[in-house]
C-alpha positions as CSV (number, residue, x, y, z in Angstrom):
1,M,-339.2,27.0,36.2
2,A,-341.6,25.5,39.0
3,D,-344.7,28.1,38.3
4,Q,-346.2,27.8,41.8
5,H,-347.1,31.0,43.6
6,A,-346.3,30.3,46.9
7,V,-346.5,33.8,48.2
8,H,-345.0,34.2,52.0
9,S,-344.4,37.6,53.9
10,P,-341.0,37.9,55.3
11,D,-341.1,36.8,59.4
12,E,-340.2,40.1,61.6
13,P,-336.5,40.1,62.3
14,R,-336.1,38.0,65.4
15,D,-334.2,38.9,68.5
16,S,-330.7,40.5,67.5
17,D,-328.7,40.1,70.7
18,A,-325.9,37.8,70.1
19,P,-325.4,34.3,72.6
20,D,-323.1,34.0,74.9
21,A,-319.9,33.8,73.0
22,T,-318.4,32.8,76.6
23,D,-320.4,30.7,78.0
24,P,-323.5,29.7,75.9
25,P,-326.4,28.2,77.5
26,G,-326.3,24.4,78.5
27,G,-323.1,23.6,76.4
28,D,-325.1,24.3,73.5
29,S,-323.8,25.1,69.6
30,H,-324.1,25.2,66.2
31,A,-322.9,22.0,65.9
32,A,-325.8,20.4,68.3
33,R,-328.5,21.8,66.1
34,H,-327.3,21.2,62.6
35,E,-326.7,17.5,63.3
36,N,-330.0,17.4,65.0
37,P,-331.9,20.1,63.4
38,P,-335.1,21.3,65.0
39,S,-337.0,20.7,61.8
40,D,-336.3,18.2,58.3
41,D,-338.0,22.0,56.6
42,L,-335.2,23.7,54.5
43,G,-336.9,26.7,54.7
44,A,-337.5,26.5,58.6
45,R,-333.7,26.2,59.0
46,L,-332.8,28.9,56.4
47,E,-335.2,31.8,59.1
48,D,-333.3,30.6,62.2
49,E,-331.5,33.5,62.8
50,A,-330.1,31.6,65.9
51,H,-328.4,29.5,64.0
52,A,-326.6,32.4,61.9
53,R,-325.6,34.2,65.0
54,D,-324.1,30.8,66.5
55,L,-322.4,30.1,63.2
56,G,-320.9,33.7,63.1
57,D,-319.7,33.5,66.9
58,F,-318.1,30.0,65.7
59,V,-315.9,31.7,63.4
60,T,-314.7,34.5,65.0
61,L,-314.0,32.7,68.1
62,L,-312.3,29.8,66.0
63,E,-309.8,32.7,64.9
64,Q,-309.5,34.5,68.3
65,A,-308.7,30.8,70.1
66,L,-306.1,30.2,67.6
67,E,-304.4,33.4,67.8
68,P,-301.4,32.6,70.2
69,F,-300.8,29.7,68.5
70,L,-300.1,31.0,65.1
71,S,-296.5,32.4,64.0
72,S,-298.9,35.1,61.4
73,G,-300.7,36.2,64.0
74,P,-304.6,37.5,63.4
75,V,-305.9,37.5,60.1
76,S,-308.9,38.8,58.7
77,V,-312.3,37.1,60.0
78,N,-314.9,38.0,57.4
79,G,-313.7,41.5,56.2
80,N,-317.2,43.5,55.8
81,F,-319.6,40.0,55.8
82,F,-321.4,38.9,58.5
83,L,-324.2,36.7,59.1
84,G,-327.5,36.7,60.3
85,E,-328.7,40.3,62.3
86,T,-326.0,41.2,63.9
87,R,-321.6,41.3,63.2
88,L,-319.6,39.0,64.6
89,R,-317.8,39.4,67.9
90,D,-315.1,38.3,70.1
91,A,-315.5,36.5,73.2
92,V,-313.3,38.7,74.9
93,G,-312.9,43.1,74.0
94,G,-315.1,43.6,71.6
95,D,-314.9,43.5,67.6
96,K,-311.3,43.2,67.7
97,Y,-310.6,41.6,64.3
98,S,-314.1,41.6,61.9
99,A,-312.2,44.1,59.7
100,A,-308.9,43.8,60.5
101,E,-306.1,43.6,58.0
102,A,-304.0,40.8,57.7
103,M,-300.9,41.6,59.3
104,A,-297.2,41.3,57.1
105,F,-296.5,37.8,55.1
106,S,-295.2,35.5,57.8
107,G,-293.1,33.2,55.4
108,R,-296.2,30.8,55.3
109,V,-299.2,31.0,52.6
110,D,-302.2,29.0,52.3
111,S,-303.2,26.5,49.0
112,G,-305.2,28.7,46.6
113,E,-304.4,32.2,44.8
114,V,-301.9,33.7,47.0
115,P,-303.4,37.1,48.0
116,A,-302.6,40.7,46.2
117,H,-301.7,42.0,49.8
118,V,-299.3,39.7,49.8
119,L,-297.3,40.1,46.5
120,R,-297.3,43.8,47.6
121,E,-295.7,43.0,50.9
122,I,-293.2,40.8,48.8
123,R,-292.5,43.0,45.9
124,A,-291.6,45.7,49.0
125,T,-289.4,43.6,51.2
126,F,-287.8,41.3,49.0
127,V,-284.3,41.0,48.9
128,E,-282.6,39.1,46.4
129,P,-280.3,36.2,47.2
130,R,-277.5,35.7,45.4
131,C,-279.4,33.2,43.0
132,Q,-282.2,34.7,42.0
133,R,-281.4,36.3,38.7
134,Q,-280.4,32.4,37.7
135,L,-283.1,30.9,39.3
136,E,-285.8,32.9,37.6
137,Q,-284.1,32.6,34.1
138,R,-284.2,28.7,34.4
139,L,-287.9,29.1,35.1
140,A,-288.2,30.9,32.2
141,T,-286.6,28.6,30.1
142,T,-287.9,25.5,31.5
143,A,-291.3,26.7,32.9
144,V,-290.7,24.2,35.5
145,I,-288.5,24.0,38.4
146,L,-287.2,21.5,41.4
147,H,-286.1,24.2,44.1
148,R,-283.9,22.9,46.3
149,V,-283.4,25.2,49.0
150,P,-281.9,25.2,52.6
151,S,-284.8,25.6,55.6
152,G,-285.1,28.8,57.1
153,R,-283.5,30.9,53.5
154,G,-287.0,32.3,52.5
155,A,-287.6,29.9,50.0
156,T,-291.4,30.6,50.0
157,T,-290.8,34.3,49.3
158,S,-288.0,33.5,46.4
159,A,-290.5,31.5,44.8
160,L,-293.2,33.7,45.1
161,R,-291.4,36.4,44.1
162,G,-289.9,34.9,41.1
163,L,-293.8,33.4,39.6
164,D,-294.7,37.1,40.7
165,R,-292.3,38.8,37.9
166,L,-292.4,36.3,34.7
167,S,-296.7,35.3,35.1
168,K,-298.8,36.8,33.1
169,G,-301.8,35.7,35.0
170,D,-302.4,35.3,39.0
171,V,-300.1,33.4,40.9
172,W,-301.2,30.6,43.1
173,K,-300.0,28.0,45.5
174,L,-301.5,24.0,45.1
175,N,-302.7,21.6,47.1
176,P,-300.3,19.7,49.2
177,E,-302.0,16.4,47.6
178,V,-301.1,17.5,44.0
179,R,-299.7,14.8,41.6
180,I,-296.8,16.8,40.0
181,G,-296.5,13.6,37.7
182,S,-299.8,13.4,36.8
183,L,-300.6,17.1,36.4
184,R,-303.4,18.7,34.7
185,V,-302.0,21.1,33.3
186,E,-305.5,22.1,30.8
187,R,-306.9,22.9,34.1
188,L,-304.5,25.6,35.7
189,E,-305.2,29.3,34.2
190,E,-303.4,30.4,31.5
191,G,-299.8,32.6,32.2
192,G,-300.6,31.7,36.0
193,G,-297.3,31.1,37.8
194,Y,-297.6,28.0,40.3
195,F,-296.0,26.8,43.4
196,V,-295.8,23.4,45.1
197,E,-294.2,24.7,48.6
198,S,-292.8,20.7,49.6
199,L,-293.5,18.0,47.6
200,Q,-293.8,14.5,49.6
201,P,-290.8,12.2,49.5
202,E,-292.8,9.6,47.4
203,Q,-293.2,11.6,44.8
204,A,-289.8,12.7,44.7
205,T,-288.3,9.4,44.3
206,A,-291.0,8.3,41.7
207,L,-290.2,11.6,39.3
208,R,-288.4,10.8,36.0
209,P,-287.5,12.6,33.0
210,F,-290.5,12.3,30.8
211,H,-292.8,13.3,33.6
212,L,-290.4,16.7,33.7
213,E,-290.7,16.8,30.0
214,R,-294.0,16.7,29.2
215,L,-295.2,19.3,31.8
216,S,-292.6,21.6,31.0
217,A,-294.2,21.3,27.5
218,E,-297.8,21.8,28.4
219,L,-296.8,24.4,30.6
220,K,-294.7,26.4,27.7
221,E,-297.9,26.0,26.0
222,R,-300.3,27.9,28.5
223,Q,-297.5,30.2,29.2
224,C,-297.7,28.8,33.2
225,H,-294.3,28.6,35.4
226,L,-294.3,26.2,38.3
227,I,-291.8,25.8,40.5
228,V,-291.7,22.6,42.7
229,R,-289.5,23.0,46.2
230,L,-288.0,20.0,47.3
231,A,-286.9,19.2,50.8
232,P,-282.9,19.5,51.2
233,A,-283.1,15.7,51.5
234,A,-285.8,14.8,49.2
235,P,-284.7,11.3,47.2
236,L,-284.6,11.7,43.4
237,L,-283.4,8.4,42.1
238,E,-282.3,9.9,38.5
239,R,-280.9,12.6,39.6
240,G,-278.5,13.5,37.2
241,M,-281.4,12.9,34.4
242,L,-283.0,15.4,36.3
243,D,-280.5,18.2,36.1
244,E,-282.2,20.3,33.5
245,W,-284.9,21.5,35.9
246,L,-283.2,21.1,39.3
247,F,-282.0,24.1,40.9
248,D,-280.0,23.9,44.0
249,A,-280.2,27.8,45.4
250,D,-277.3,29.3,47.2
251,P,-277.1,28.5,50.9
252,E,-276.2,32.0,51.9
253,P,-279.1,33.9,52.6
254,P,-280.3,37.2,51.3
255,D,-278.6,40.1,52.7
256,A,-280.2,40.5,56.7
257,H,-279.3,44.2,57.0
258,E,-280.9,45.6,53.5
259,L,-283.6,42.6,54.7
260,V,-284.3,44.8,58.1
261,R,-284.5,48.5,56.6
262,R,-287.0,47.3,54.1
263,H,-289.0,45.5,56.4
264,V,-288.6,48.4,59.2
265,A,-289.3,51.1,55.8
266,R,-292.7,49.1,55.4
267,H,-293.5,49.4,58.8
268,L,-293.3,52.8,59.2
269,D,-294.4,53.5,55.3
270,V,-291.4,55.3,54.4
271,D,-289.0,55.2,51.4
272,R,-286.0,52.8,52.9
273,H,-283.7,56.1,52.6
274,D,-285.8,57.7,55.0
275,A,-283.6,59.9,57.8
276,R,-286.1,58.1,60.0
277,L,-284.3,54.8,59.4
278,A,-280.6,56.2,60.3
279,F,-281.2,54.3,63.7
280,L,-280.8,51.0,61.8
281,R,-276.9,52.4,60.8
282,H,-276.1,52.6,64.9
283,A,-273.3,50.2,65.7
284,E,-275.4,48.3,68.7
285,V,-278.8,47.7,66.0
286,R,-275.8,46.7,63.2
287,D,-274.6,44.5,65.5
288,L,-277.5,42.9,66.6
289,I,-278.7,41.8,63.0
290,D,-275.4,40.3,63.0
291,T,-275.6,38.5,65.7
292,A,-279.0,37.6,64.5
293,V,-277.3,36.2,61.3
294,N,-274.6,34.0,62.8
295,D,-277.2,32.2,65.4
296,G,-278.8,30.6,62.1
297,L,-282.1,33.0,62.9
298,P,-284.0,32.2,59.7
299,V,-285.3,34.6,57.3
300,R,-288.4,34.9,58.4
301,R,-287.4,35.2,61.8
302,I,-285.6,38.0,60.7
303,A,-288.6,39.5,59.5
304,D,-289.9,39.4,62.8
305,L,-287.1,41.1,64.6
306,S,-288.1,43.9,62.1
307,T,-291.1,44.5,63.6
308,L,-289.1,44.6,67.0
309,L,-286.7,47.3,65.8
310,T,-289.7,49.3,64.0
311,L,-290.6,50.2,68.0
312,V,-287.4,51.5,68.4
313,G,-287.3,53.6,65.7
314,Q,-290.7,54.8,67.3
315,G,-289.2,55.3,70.6
316,Q,-291.4,52.4,72.0
317,A,-288.4,50.0,72.7
318,E,-284.9,50.0,73.4
319,V,-282.7,47.8,71.7
320,S,-281.6,45.7,74.7
321,D,-285.0,44.9,74.7
322,V,-285.1,43.6,71.1
323,R,-281.8,41.8,72.4
324,D,-283.1,39.6,75.7
325,R,-285.9,38.8,72.8
326,I,-283.8,37.1,70.3
327,S,-280.7,36.1,72.2
328,P,-279.6,32.5,73.0
329,E,-279.5,33.6,76.4
330,S,-283.1,34.0,76.8
331,D,-283.8,30.7,76.3
332,D,-281.2,29.6,79.1
333,L,-283.2,31.9,81.2
334,F,-286.7,31.1,80.1
335,R,-285.7,27.1,81.4
336,D,-284.3,28.2,84.1
337,W,-287.5,30.5,85.1
338,F,-289.7,27.2,84.3
339,D,-287.7,25.2,86.3
340,G,-288.5,27.1,89.2
341,E,-291.8,27.6,88.5
342,R,-292.1,23.8,88.1
343,E,-290.0,23.3,91.5
344,G,-292.8,25.6,93.5
345,G,-295.5,23.7,92.2
346,R,-297.0,26.5,90.6
347,L,-297.6,24.4,87.0
348,P,-301.0,24.1,86.6
349,F,-301.4,28.2,86.6
350,V,-298.5,28.2,84.2
351,L,-300.0,25.7,81.8
352,S,-303.2,26.9,82.1
353,L,-302.2,30.2,81.2
354,A,-300.3,28.9,78.4
355,V,-303.3,27.6,77.0
356,L,-305.7,30.3,78.0
357,D,-304.1,33.5,77.7
358,R,-305.5,36.6,77.9
359,L,-309.0,35.1,78.7
360,Q,-311.2,35.4,81.8
361,E,-309.4,34.6,85.3
362,S,-312.7,32.6,86.1
363,A,-311.5,30.3,82.8
364,V,-308.0,29.9,83.9
365,D,-309.3,28.8,87.6
366,R,-311.3,26.3,86.2
367,A,-307.9,24.8,83.7
368,E,-305.6,25.0,87.0
369,R,-308.3,23.3,89.4
370,L,-308.6,20.1,86.5
371,L,-304.7,19.4,86.0
372,A,-304.1,20.3,89.8
373,D,-306.4,17.1,90.5
374,R,-305.1,15.5,87.7
375,I,-301.5,15.6,89.0
376,R,-302.5,15.0,92.7
377,A,-304.1,11.9,91.1
378,L,-301.0,10.6,89.3
379,E,-298.7,11.5,92.0
380,H,-300.6,10.3,95.2
381,P,-303.0,7.8,94.0
382,D,-303.5,6.9,97.5
383,G,-305.7,9.4,97.8
384,G,-303.4,11.7,99.9
385,E,-302.0,15.3,99.5
386,P,-306.1,17.1,99.6
387,S,-306.3,20.2,97.5
388,K,-306.1,23.8,99.8
389,A,-309.3,25.9,100.1
390,F,-307.1,28.7,100.2
391,G,-303.7,28.8,98.2
392,E,-301.1,30.6,97.0
393,P,-302.1,34.4,96.9
394,R,-303.1,35.1,92.8
395,R,-300.8,37.8,92.9
396,N,-298.1,36.0,94.2
397,R,-298.7,33.7,91.4
398,L,-298.6,35.9,89.1
399,A,-295.3,37.5,90.0
400,A,-293.8,34.8,89.3
401,A,-295.3,33.9,86.1
402,R,-294.3,36.6,84.7
403,A,-298.1,37.9,84.1
404,E,-300.1,40.2,84.8
405,C,-304.3,40.5,86.0
406,Y,-306.5,43.5,83.6
407,D,-309.6,44.8,83.1
408,T,-311.1,44.3,79.7
409,V,-315.0,43.4,78.5
410,A,-316.6,40.0,77.6
411,M,-319.4,39.7,75.6
412,T,-322.5,37.7,77.1
413,Q,-325.9,36.9,76.0
414,Y,-327.4,40.2,76.8
415,G,-324.2,42.6,75.7
416,P,-320.8,43.6,77.0
417,S,-319.6,43.0,80.9
418,A,-316.3,44.1,82.4
419,V,-314.2,41.1,83.4
420,R,-310.9,40.4,84.5
421,A,-308.8,38.4,82.1
422,L,-304.6,37.5,82.5
423,R,-301.9,37.5,80.2
424,Y,-298.2,36.7,80.3
425,L,-296.4,40.0,79.8
426,D,-294.3,38.3,77.1
427,S,-296.6,37.3,74.2
428,R,-294.2,34.5,73.5
429,T,-294.4,32.5,76.9
430,A,-297.5,30.6,75.7
431,Q,-296.1,28.8,73.0
432,R,-292.5,28.5,74.2
433,V,-294.3,26.9,77.7
434,L,-296.6,24.2,75.7
435,R,-293.6,23.3,73.6
436,H,-291.0,23.2,76.3
437,V,-293.0,20.6,78.5
438,W,-293.6,18.6,75.2
439,Q,-290.1,18.3,74.0
440,E,-288.2,18.1,78.0
441,H,-291.5,16.8,79.7
442,G,-291.9,13.2,77.6
443,E,-293.2,11.3,80.8
444,A,-296.0,14.4,81.0
445,R,-296.8,14.4,77.6
446,Q,-300.1,11.7,78.0
447,L,-301.0,14.1,81.0
448,V,-300.8,17.2,79.7
449,V,-303.5,15.4,76.3
450,D,-305.9,14.2,78.7
451,W,-306.1,17.3,80.4
452,L,-306.9,19.5,77.5
453,G,-309.0,17.1,76.6
454,D,-310.8,17.8,80.2
455,L,-311.5,21.2,78.1
456,A,-313.1,19.9,76.0
457,D,-316.1,19.8,78.3
458,D,-315.9,23.0,79.8
459,P,-319.0,25.5,79.2
460,A,-316.8,28.3,77.5
461,R,-316.7,27.4,74.1
462,I,-313.8,29.4,73.6
463,V,-311.9,27.5,76.1
464,R,-312.6,24.4,74.1
465,L,-311.4,25.8,71.2
466,R,-308.4,27.0,73.1
467,A,-307.7,23.2,74.2
468,G,-307.9,22.2,70.5
469,G,-305.0,25.2,69.5
470,A,-302.9,23.7,71.7
471,L,-303.1,20.0,70.6
472,G,-302.6,21.5,67.5
473,L,-299.8,23.5,68.3
474,L,-298.4,20.4,70.2
475,S,-299.0,18.2,66.4
476,L,-296.4,19.9,64.5
477,D,-293.9,18.1,67.1
478,D,-296.1,14.9,67.1
479,F,-298.6,14.4,64.6
480,E,-299.3,10.9,64.9
481,H,-299.0,11.5,68.8
482,I,-302.1,13.3,68.7
483,R,-303.9,11.4,66.3
484,R,-303.6,8.2,67.6
485,R,-304.2,9.6,71.6
486,F,-307.2,12.6,71.0
487,L,-308.4,13.6,67.1
488,I,-309.5,10.1,66.2
489,D,-311.8,9.1,69.3
490,R,-312.4,12.6,69.3
491,A,-314.1,13.2,65.9
492,A,-316.4,10.6,65.9
493,A,-317.5,11.1,69.8
494,K,-321.0,11.8,70.1
495,D,-320.8,15.0,72.3
496,V,-320.4,17.6,69.4
497,R,-318.2,19.9,71.5
498,H,-315.2,17.9,71.2
499,R,-315.7,17.5,67.9
500,E,-315.0,21.2,67.8
501,V,-312.1,20.6,69.7
502,V,-311.3,18.6,66.9
503,L,-311.7,21.3,64.3
504,A,-309.5,23.6,66.4
505,A,-306.9,21.7,66.2
506,L,-306.8,20.3,62.7
507,R,-306.2,24.5,61.3
508,I,-302.7,24.8,63.1
509,P,-301.3,21.1,61.4
510,A,-302.6,22.2,58.0
511,R,-301.1,25.2,57.5
512,D,-297.4,23.5,57.9
513,P,-296.4,22.6,54.7
514,G,-294.7,19.0,55.8
515,L,-298.0,17.7,57.7
516,A,-300.3,19.5,55.4
517,P,-300.6,16.7,53.4
518,L,-301.0,14.7,56.1
519,V,-304.4,16.4,57.3
520,S,-305.5,16.7,53.5
521,R,-305.2,12.7,53.4
522,M,-307.0,12.7,56.4
523,M,-309.6,14.7,55.4
524,D,-310.6,12.3,52.2
525,D,-310.1,9.1,54.8
526,W,-312.3,10.6,56.9
527,S,-315.4,11.8,54.5
528,G,-315.5,8.4,52.9
529,S,-318.6,6.7,52.4
530,A,-317.7,4.0,54.9
531,Q,-317.1,6.0,57.9
532,P,-319.4,6.8,60.5
533,A,-321.9,9.1,60.2
534,R,-320.5,11.1,63.4
535,L,-316.5,11.4,61.7
536,K,-318.0,12.2,58.2
537,W,-319.7,15.2,60.1
538,T,-316.7,16.3,61.7
539,A,-314.7,16.3,58.5
540,A,-317.6,18.4,56.1
541,R,-316.9,21.0,58.8
542,A,-312.7,20.8,59.5
543,L,-313.1,21.5,55.3
544,G,-314.7,24.8,56.4
545,A,-312.9,27.4,58.4
546,S,-310.3,25.0,59.8
547,V,-308.8,23.0,57.3
548,G,-310.8,24.4,54.4
549,R,-309.1,27.6,54.1
550,T,-305.9,26.4,53.7
551,M,-306.8,24.6,50.3
552,A,-310.2,25.7,49.5
553,G,-309.9,24.0,46.3
554,R,-309.6,20.5,47.7
555,A,-312.1,20.9,50.2
556,L,-314.7,21.7,47.8
557,R,-314.0,18.4,46.0
558,L,-314.3,16.6,49.6
559,L,-317.5,18.5,50.4
560,R,-319.1,17.7,47.0
561,R,-318.2,13.8,47.3
562,L,-320.5,14.2,51.0
563,A,-323.1,16.7,49.1
564,A,-323.6,13.5,46.9
565,E,-324.4,10.9,49.7
566,K,-328.2,9.8,50.3
567,D,-328.2,10.8,54.4
568,R,-328.8,14.4,54.1
569,R,-327.9,14.9,57.9
570,L,-325.1,16.0,56.6
571,V,-326.5,19.0,54.1
572,P,-326.3,21.6,57.1
573,A,-322.4,20.7,58.0
574,I,-321.7,21.0,54.2
575,G,-324.0,24.4,54.0
576,D,-322.0,26.3,57.0
577,S,-318.4,25.1,55.2
578,V,-319.3,26.2,52.5
579,T,-320.7,29.7,54.0
580,E,-317.4,29.7,56.1
581,L,-315.1,29.6,52.8
582,F,-317.7,32.0,50.8
583,M,-316.9,34.4,53.6
584,D,-312.6,34.1,53.7
585,H,-312.2,37.6,52.9
586,E,-308.6,37.4,52.7
587,K,-308.7,35.1,49.4
588,D,-311.9,36.1,48.1
589,L,-313.1,33.0,47.5
590,T,-316.7,34.1,46.3
591,G,-316.1,33.3,43.2
592,L,-314.2,29.9,43.5
593,V,-317.4,29.1,45.8
594,L,-319.8,29.9,43.5
595,D,-318.6,28.2,40.7
596,H,-317.9,25.1,42.3
597,L,-321.9,25.2,43.5
598,L,-322.7,26.1,39.7
599,Q,-320.9,22.0,39.5
600,W,-323.1,20.5,41.5
601,T,-326.3,22.0,40.3
602,D,-325.7,21.6,36.6
603,A,-328.0,18.6,36.1
604,E,-325.6,17.4,32.9
605,E,-322.6,17.3,35.1
606,S,-324.2,16.8,38.1
607,P,-326.4,13.5,37.5
608,L,-327.1,12.8,41.4
609,V,-330.1,14.8,42.5
610,E,-328.9,14.5,46.0
611,L,-325.8,16.1,44.6
612,R,-327.9,19.3,43.2
613,D,-330.4,19.7,45.8
614,A,-327.2,20.1,48.4
615,G,-325.7,22.8,46.1
616,I,-329.2,24.7,46.1
617,A,-329.3,24.2,49.8
618,C,-326.2,25.7,50.0
619,F,-326.8,29.1,47.6
620,L,-329.9,29.5,49.6
621,Q,-327.9,29.7,53.1
622,L,-325.4,31.9,51.1
623,C,-328.9,34.3,50.1
624,Y,-330.2,34.1,53.3
625,R,-327.4,34.4,55.6
626,V,-324.7,36.7,54.2
627,R,-324.7,39.6,54.1
628,V,-322.4,43.0,53.5
629,E,-322.4,46.3,54.9
630,L,-321.8,49.3,52.4
631,S,-320.8,53.1,53.8
632,E,-323.6,54.4,51.3
633,A,-326.2,52.0,52.1
634,A,-328.9,52.5,54.7
635,V,-329.1,49.1,55.5
636,P,-326.7,45.6,55.1
637,W,-327.0,44.3,51.7
638,P,-327.2,40.6,51.0
639,T,-324.1,39.6,49.5
640,M,-325.5,38.1,46.4
641,L,-327.3,41.0,45.1
642,W,-323.9,43.2,46.0
643,L,-322.2,40.7,44.0
644,V,-324.2,41.1,41.0
645,A,-324.3,44.8,41.1
646,S,-320.3,44.7,41.3
647,D,-319.1,42.3,38.5
648,D,-321.2,40.6,35.4
649,R,-319.3,37.1,35.8
650,H,-321.0,37.2,39.5
651,L,-324.4,38.1,38.0
652,R,-324.4,35.4,35.6
653,R,-323.1,32.7,38.1
654,V,-326.4,33.9,40.7
655,A,-328.4,34.3,37.9
656,T,-327.4,30.3,36.9
657,L,-327.8,29.6,40.8
658,L,-331.4,31.2,41.4
659,H,-332.8,30.0,38.2
660,R,-332.1,26.5,38.8
661,T,-333.0,26.8,42.0
662,L,-336.8,28.5,41.3
663,D,-336.7,25.0,38.8
664,A,-336.1,22.7,41.4
665,P,-338.9,20.3,42.6
666,R,-338.0,20.1,46.1
667,L,-336.6,23.3,46.8
668,F,-338.5,26.2,45.0
669,R,-340.7,27.7,47.8
670,P,-337.7,28.9,49.7
671,G,-336.2,30.1,46.6
672,Y,-339.4,32.3,45.8
673,E,-339.6,33.1,49.4
674,L,-336.1,34.5,49.4
675,L,-337.3,36.3,45.8
676,Y,-340.0,38.0,48.3
677,R,-337.8,38.9,50.8
678,W,-335.4,40.6,48.6
679,V,-338.5,42.4,46.6
680,A,-339.7,43.5,50.0
681,L,-336.0,45.3,51.2
682,A,-335.8,46.3,47.6
683,G,-339.0,48.9,48.7
684,D,-337.2,50.2,51.9
685,E,-333.4,50.3,50.2
686,H,-334.0,52.1,46.6
687,M,-330.1,50.9,46.1
688,L,-331.3,47.3,45.9
689,R,-333.6,47.8,43.4
690,E,-331.6,47.8,40.3
691,P,-329.3,45.1,41.0
692,L,-332.5,43.2,41.7
693,A,-333.9,44.1,38.4
694,A,-330.5,42.7,36.4
695,L,-330.9,39.7,38.2
696,V,-334.2,38.7,37.7
697,S,-333.9,39.5,34.1
698,A,-330.9,37.3,33.9
699,V,-332.9,34.6,35.7
700,A,-335.8,35.1,32.9
701,Q,-334.3,32.8,30.4
702,T,-337.0,31.7,28.4
703,P,-340.2,33.5,27.8
704,R,-342.0,30.3,30.4
705,D,-339.5,31.8,32.9
706,A,-340.6,35.1,32.5
707,D,-344.3,34.2,33.2
708,A,-343.5,32.6,36.3
709,L,-341.6,35.6,37.5
710,R,-344.2,38.1,36.2
711,G,-347.0,35.8,38.0
712,H,-345.4,36.0,41.3
713,L,-344.5,39.6,41.2
714,L,-348.5,40.5,40.2
715,D,-350.2,38.4,43.1
716,W,-346.7,40.1,45.6
717,R,-348.2,43.5,44.6
718,A,-351.8,42.9,44.7
719,D,-351.3,41.3,48.2
720,N,-348.8,44.4,49.6
721,G,-349.5,47.5,47.8
722,T,-346.3,49.3,49.6
723,L,-344.1,47.2,47.0
724,T,-346.0,48.6,44.1
725,E,-343.2,50.8,43.0
726,T,-340.1,48.1,43.1
727,I,-342.3,45.4,41.4
728,D,-343.0,47.6,38.8
729,V,-339.2,47.9,38.1
730,L,-338.9,44.7,37.9
731,L,-341.9,43.7,35.8
732,A,-340.7,47.0,33.3
733,S,-336.7,45.3,33.2
734,L,-338.9,41.7,32.4
735,D,-340.8,43.0,29.6
736,E,-337.6,44.5,28.1
737,R,-336.0,41.1,28.0
738,V,-338.7,39.1,26.7
739,G,-342.0,41.7,25.9
740,P,-345.0,42.5,27.6
741,G,-347.0,39.2,28.6
742,G,-344.5,36.5,28.3
743,L,-345.0,33.2,27.3
744,N,-349.2,33.3,28.0
745,G,-349.8,36.8,27.6
746,R,-350.5,37.2,30.9
747,E,-350.5,41.1,30.8
748,D,-350.5,43.8,34.0
749,P,-354.3,43.8,34.8
750,E,-353.8,47.5,35.1
């Protein structure tokens, strides 16, 4: 451990006013500061509270921007974790999602450990299809199943429920790039259940009996189970030889009436036999459910239907309202309405509101003008048809668009401010408009892509991210078009705002089972050593809150490859993405992130000094910036100390990483500065003394370590008498660990 006495008192906290989340001055962003950091000094970057707040704003705004385009609705952004001196906030509407609970299971799950709340939701609402028990019996016998099931029949839910029942350990979804034929079973958690949501056609074609025989034997040895979902038309060259592992699901869906009953009971928090569910037996409700099933509504959409019927049970809606939303006739009405808006010349407004639904009217106005100008230039290349200073009144356009203006609050640089925002009356309209234009008006596709590209220059970050979200939604219909016509150029753009748009666009296809493998391979390509620096920067940042949270394990492996490069300009971007993964409260990735940093910083496992230094820099960023609010504490705690107090495994992880930091020739100074900050904080927050003492004791792995720590503590006590009581507690902990005086006998002079 570096025995250097770099004693500095922590700076006073900076002004904690949040930056203007809607219109940052000069269009600045966290990307600009990290690509061109103000100093090469790591300590200066770690103390930059403005950047911490800016990164926090990005995480929150990304979730808010993508929420209208994600079928599962908003999820928890960061639980109690937050960055810098202020809690993360929305651009519109305040602290809306910062502590929100994840919504009901949507039928989609990201790679990694399946969250406990998802498994609880499935247990409470799952209705077995006729073949479920047979599936589980086959799985118990063979340990691996190739599951062929028609689309829309609840394949993911069925697989997760079966694995939850049979597995002694946790349930995991493997990343989309996993190779079934060469799966490293020894790396799987013993007793775990594993699910591959969509096996790629080239893998299905390459499967041979000996692959599955070996895999089955190795899985049984570790008491693991694996379900691999095949597409209905997936090619199997040796199907007859694979029958032992192939399971064709019953094409009939589960009982829709029981499925609705269980979901509504879950929403209302009552037993499924409760009298408050009697309305589900009414003829008009039963007829509605039967109609939905006969129309081929997927199981996931039947769960959405249950949410609407919950409103009926609460007296907040009528059955006729629900019928209008799900009936095929509603699609015809939508098309008629859209054609009327097109013929009335109101498409610029309709499309702008589709992208910026629930944002400020000024943002919608800017987008509308840009689209109107593009349409005018296309239809009147000679410059005719000038724009009008006063067009159709807003109230008329809102009425025709089935939208409204409402009062809300936006966060600005100086605090909350009252604003007016616009929204569609039906929350489904935004997605329907965008996908209708893409599917029905092929001649306008590039016009729409170019217009969304124009929004990448908007001064408001939320607008830019919304444009990215819209592109991501359109990529579900034609990923290759969006990749070639937008993503490739903008991912390597000089303007970092354009690269942020790419981050937003990638999140949506990364969640799609069919497109996730393509996105994963693209990240592998973009992060290659021969790629331009800007493209690698985009890859590094995409591997955080964008793509990374959908495939965390693979993201951390790709970040490791980038961290091993000699170009140190990528380290801040890597640190930001590691921080975003660490703060993913929904999936609880703290242990996974720390384990990967332990691998990066292990001198034996990581001979490259660049990788070790990058890992330590990431660890320091987590220590400096991520904090957690506790109801019983007077001040927010550093999250690392909270982890130390909560779990011995985390204590060992954090102690090892801090020991390596204090022993790093080039990075020990910010490590000791961090320790001093924690000592000073424990001087005010006495509850921190116990976990800090445990950590300091665990860091002292040898008498030499203890001597170095003791020397710093004695110097700090001499310089700041107010810390005497806290430092005495830490010294006592060290003495208990290795004895008074340590290696060289330097004892307390008192």
